[in-house]
C-alpha positions as CSV (number, residue, x, y, z in Angstrom):
1,M,-18.0,2.8,29.9
2,D,-20.1,5.5,31.2
3,A,-23.1,7.7,29.6
4,E,-21.2,10.1,28.2
5,K,-18.6,7.9,26.5
6,R,-21.7,6.1,25.4
7,F,-23.3,8.9,23.9
8,R,-20.1,10.3,22.1
9,V,-19.1,6.7,20.7
10,S,-23.3,6.8,19.2
11,Q,-22.5,10.0,17.9
12,I,-20.0,8.8,15.3
13,P,-21.7,7.6,12.3
14,A,-23.7,10.6,12.2
15,A,-20.6,12.6,12.3
16,A,-18.9,10.7,9.5
17,W,-21.8,10.7,7.3
18,A,-22.3,14.4,7.9
19,Y,-18.3,14.8,7.3
20,V,-18.8,12.9,3.9
21,R,-21.8,14.8,2.8
22,R,-20.4,18.1,2.9
23,A,-17.6,16.5,0.3
24,P,-20.0,14.1,-1.9
25,G,-17.9,14.6,-5.2
26,T,-14.3,13.6,-3.6
27,F,-15.8,10.2,-1.7
28,I,-17.5,9.2,-4.7
29,W,-14.1,9.4,-6.3
30,L,-12.3,7.5,-3.3
31,A,-15.0,5.0,-3.3
32,I,-14.2,4.0,-7.2
33,L,-10.6,4.5,-6.7
34,L,-10.9,1.9,-3.9
35,V,-13.0,-0.4,-6.2
36,T,-10.5,-0.1,-9.1
37,S,-7.5,-0.6,-6.8
38,I,-9.6,-3.9,-5.3
39,V,-9.3,-4.9,-8.8
40,M,-5.5,-4.3,-9.5
41,H,-4.4,-6.1,-6.7
42,Q,-6.6,-9.3,-8.3
43,L,-5.2,-9.1,-11.9
44,S,-1.7,-10.7,-12.9
45,D,1.2,-8.1,-14.3
46,S,-0.1,-8.9,-18.1
47,A,-3.6,-8.2,-17.4
48,L,-2.7,-5.0,-15.7
49,H,-0.8,-3.8,-18.0
50,H,-3.0,-4.1,-20.5
51,V,-6.3,-3.0,-18.6
52,L,-4.1,0.4,-17.9
53,G,-2.7,0.6,-21.1
54,N,-6.3,0.8,-22.9
55,R,-7.0,3.9,-20.3
56,S,-3.9,5.7,-21.0
57,T,-3.8,8.8,-21.9
58,N,-1.1,8.7,-24.1
59,L,-0.7,9.8,-27.4
60,H,-2.0,7.1,-29.6
61,H,-5.1,7.2,-27.5
62,L,-5.8,10.9,-26.9
63,R,-5.6,10.8,-31.0
64,E,-7.9,7.8,-31.5
65,D,-10.8,8.0,-28.2
66,P,-9.9,11.1,-26.2
67,I,-12.5,11.7,-24.3
68,H,-13.1,7.7,-23.0
69,V,-9.5,7.8,-21.8
70,L,-9.5,11.1,-20.2
71,I,-12.6,10.2,-18.0
72,A,-11.1,6.3,-17.4
73,S,-7.5,7.7,-16.6
74,A,-8.7,9.2,-13.8
75,F,-10.2,6.3,-11.8
76,W,-7.2,4.2,-11.6
77,L,-3.9,4.6,-9.3
78,A,-0.9,4.6,-11.3
79,G,1.3,4.7,-7.9
80,G,0.9,4.7,-4.2
81,S,-1.8,3.3,-2.2
82,W,-5.1,3.7,-1.8
83,L,-4.5,4.7,1.7
84,S,-2.1,7.4,0.6
85,Y,-4.2,8.9,-1.5
86,F,-7.2,8.6,0.9
87,V,-5.4,11.0,3.2
88,L,-4.1,13.3,0.4
89,F,-7.5,13.4,-0.8
90,N,-9.1,14.5,2.9
91,L,-6.3,17.0,3.3
92,F,-6.8,18.9,-0.5
93,H,-9.9,17.9,-2.4
94,V,-12.5,18.0,0.7
95,P,-11.4,21.1,2.2
96,V,-11.7,22.4,-1.6
97,E,-14.7,20.6,-2.7
98,R,-16.4,22.3,0.9
99,W,-15.0,25.6,0.0
100,L,-16.0,26.0,-3.8
101,G,-19.0,23.6,-3.8
102,T,-19.0,20.4,-5.8
103,W,-19.1,21.8,-9.2
104,R,-16.7,24.6,-9.1
105,W,-14.0,21.8,-7.3
106,L,-15.1,19.4,-10.3
107,T,-14.2,22.4,-12.6
108,V,-10.8,22.6,-11.0
109,V,-10.4,18.9,-10.9
110,V,-11.4,18.8,-15.0
111,V,-9.4,21.4,-15.8
112,A,-6.3,20.4,-14.3
113,H,-6.3,16.6,-15.7
114,V,-7.4,17.4,-19.1
115,G,-5.3,20.7,-19.6
116,A,-1.8,19.0,-18.1
117,T,-2.3,16.1,-20.0
118,Y,-2.9,17.6,-23.2
119,I,0.1,20.0,-22.2
120,S,2.4,17.0,-21.5
121,E,1.7,14.9,-24.3
122,G,2.1,17.8,-25.9
123,V,5.5,18.1,-24.8
124,L,6.5,14.4,-25.2
125,Y,5.0,14.7,-28.7
126,L,7.7,17.2,-29.8
127,G,10.5,15.2,-28.2
128,I,9.5,12.5,-30.8
129,Q,9.3,14.7,-33.3
130,H,12.9,16.1,-32.4
131,G,14.3,12.3,-31.7
132,R,14.5,13.1,-28.0
133,A,12.2,10.3,-27.3
134,P,11.3,7.1,-29.1
135,E,8.4,6.5,-31.2
136,S,7.3,4.0,-28.8
137,A,6.3,7.1,-26.5
138,V,3.4,7.3,-28.3
139,N,1.9,4.4,-26.0
140,T,3.3,5.1,-22.9
141,L,1.5,4.7,-19.7
142,D,-0.1,7.7,-18.3
143,V,-3.2,7.1,-15.5
144,G,-3.7,8.4,-12.2
145,V,-5.4,11.1,-10.4
146,S,-2.4,13.2,-9.7
147,Y,-3.0,16.0,-12.0
148,A,-6.1,16.8,-10.7
149,L,-4.3,16.6,-7.3
150,A,-1.8,19.2,-8.2
151,G,-4.3,21.3,-9.5
152,V,-6.5,21.1,-6.6
153,M,-3.2,21.7,-4.0
154,A,-3.0,25.1,-5.7
155,V,-6.1,26.4,-5.7
156,L,-6.4,25.7,-2.4
157,T,-4.2,28.5,-2.0
158,Y,-6.8,31.0,-2.4
159,R,-8.3,29.8,1.1
160,I,-5.3,30.4,2.9
161,A,-5.4,33.6,4.7
162,P,-2.0,35.8,4.5
163,P,0.6,35.8,5.0
164,W,0.3,32.3,5.2
165,R,-1.2,32.0,2.0
166,Y,2.4,32.6,0.4
167,L,4.5,30.4,1.9
168,Y,1.8,27.9,0.8
169,A,2.0,29.1,-2.4
170,I,5.6,28.2,-2.4
171,G,5.7,25.0,-1.0
172,V,3.1,24.0,-4.1
173,L,5.5,25.5,-6.7
174,L,8.8,23.8,-4.8
175,V,7.0,20.4,-4.4
176,Y,6.1,20.5,-8.6
177,G,8.7,22.8,-9.4
178,L,12.1,21.2,-8.0
179,P,11.5,18.1,-10.4
180,L,12.4,20.0,-13.1
181,F,15.6,20.5,-12.8
182,G,16.4,16.5,-12.2
183,G,15.8,14.2,-14.8
184,L,12.8,15.6,-16.6
185,T,9.9,13.7,-17.6
186,F,6.5,14.6,-19.2
187,T,4.5,13.7,-16.1
188,D,7.1,16.4,-14.4
189,I,5.9,19.0,-16.8
190,G,2.4,17.6,-16.4
191,H,2.4,17.9,-12.5
192,F,4.3,21.3,-12.8
193,T,1.6,22.4,-15.6
194,A,-1.3,21.2,-13.0
195,A,-0.2,23.6,-10.4
196,L,-0.3,26.7,-12.6
197,I,-3.5,26.0,-14.0
198,G,-4.4,25.3,-10.7
199,F,-3.5,28.9,-9.7
200,A,-4.9,30.3,-12.5
201,C,-8.3,28.9,-11.0
202,Y,-8.6,32.2,-9.1
203,P,-12.2,33.4,-10.6
204,L,-13.9,30.5,-9.5
205,T,-12.6,31.4,-6.2
206,R,-13.8,35.0,-5.9
207,A,-17.2,33.5,-5.0
208,R,-16.1,32.3,-1.7
209,P,-14.1,35.2,-0.3
210,E,-14.0,33.6,3.3
211,T,-10.3,32.5,4.0
212,W,-8.9,30.0,6.8
213,D,-6.2,31.3,9.1
214,P,-3.6,29.0,10.7
215,E,-3.6,31.3,13.3
216,D,-7.2,31.4,14.5
217,W,-7.0,27.7,14.4
218,A,-4.7,27.1,16.5
219,S,-6.0,29.5,19.5
220,S,-9.3,27.6,19.0
221,I,-7.5,24.3,19.5
222,R,-5.5,26.0,22.5
223,A,-9.1,27.1,23.6
224,R,-10.3,23.7,23.8
225,V,-7.3,22.1,25.4
226,V,-7.4,24.4,28.0
227,A,-11.3,24.2,28.8
228,R,-11.0,20.4,29.4
229,R,-8.5,20.7,32.0
């Protein structure tokens, strides 16, 4: 390995730390999710069901202890691997936190998570009241980070320069809207609601008017490639 390559390798830890420091909230969240994911894999099925059940934002717990479950449910994964969420968090949460700042990003996360939870569970409650869902649904399992992710994905729309912004927004609506036309579940409603909440968070973006243009980004990449030849 020549001196230039050794120098580049030595810069990796500093570059990685600088990357993490620019989105501290996202990476603290990911670290907690890593720990809880490891715990989940160590538990038996019955123990896991008990642990997640105590942290579920279902109708029963929202009535009895809403603050506890709304916080606790956001630190456990309902499905998918931690690595897949690591990728998704870097694609969506990281750029939004860097753009809006940690507190505005956290506001979007909390509003999307809480708002979508109450609306989706409210729809489920109506379903139970009208006989379209069983009474046992008050104890349904509802944990995870997907509502917050949907809200952040939607608010990222305002970071993208037109006309790509509109294509991205259509993509978000399709991702979360198409399931509504299939076997409709309360989580489908929750995801779509969270996306709408994310779009409604536009006022939080006014203080950050700068946009990201995919064309400019692609041009800069091409220029770097040409310069290295």
